[in-house]
N, C-alpha and C positions, 0 to 999 in steps of 0.2 A: 504493499500499501505506499501511496507519496505523502512524506515525511508531514508536508504541510499540510494534508486531508487530517493525516492522524493529529495534528497538534491542533487542528479546529476541532475534532473530535473529542477531544480531551479540554480544552476550552469549554464546549457548549454540549454537554451529553444530557441535553435535556429531552425528552419526546419532541417531535413537532407539534403537538397538542399544547405543549408548554413554551415554547419558542415565544409565542405571539407575547405572552406574558412577561417574558424577560425582555422581549425589545420594548412594549408599552412602557416597563419601569424603568427602563437605560434611556431610551430616545420619543419619551412620552409626545412631544410638538411635533417630532419627523412625520413627513408623510410615509404613510406603510403603501397606500395601493391608489394607483388613480385609474379611472375610467374616463367616458365621454360625459358622462354626468357631473363628474367631480372628482374630490379625491377626501381621503380619511388619513388621519394621521395615528399613528400606533396606541395613542389613548382612544382614540375616538372607537377605532376599529377594535379594541379587546372591550370597551365598552358595550357595542354592539353586540359582538360573540357572547359575552356574558349575558344578554338580554334576550338573543334569540337561543340560547343554549336552555336558558330557564322554560321558556316557552317550547320549546320539542321535548324537552323532561316532560313537561307536563301531559303530552301526547300519549305517552305509556310506552316508548320505544325502552328495548331493552338493550342493556350495553353488550357489545358484541354483535347486534344486528347491521344487517345491511344495508344502505338507504341508496338509492338511484339518484342523481342530481342531475336533473335538467335543464341548466339554466345557461345563458350565455358568460363568454369569459367579461365579468364586469365585477364591481364590488361586493355586489351580493352574492355571487358565487362564491367569492373568496372569507365572505361573512358565514355563509352556510356551511363553508368546507370546514373552516376552522371550531364553529360551536358544533359538528358531528363527532369532531378529532378528542375535541374537549370532553363530551360525553363517552367517549369510547365507543361510538359507533362507525361504520366503515363505509365511507361515502362511494360510491362507486360512482363513473359517469356515465349516463344513458344517451341514447340516440334521440335527439331533438324530435327527429322525423319518422320513428318508429311509430308503428301502430298493430293493433292486433291484441294476442293475449300473450306477448313477452313478457308483461308486466303486470304486477298483481297490485291494486290501488289500496293504501292502508287507508283504512276510514278514522 
């Protein structure tokens, strides 16, 4: 393995789900994500992830469940991705054009 990569791993041994919280504490006012509608700082993104995670948790999804995500590549996608990871869910990219019985809708 590349030594610079190994040193990065040692410096940031956090799971992806916790990386955002780390960066929000360290660089709260820096821009984290940008899309056509605007941008979010690390602290704003972290707060939105917490809010969405709380809402998703109330839906009754269990840790370890897979969730299909069909969103454009924008701030909402990033927020949902981190919220699912923070809750121990496994986000899976879905085909936005798919139809038929390949998916089961959660009520």
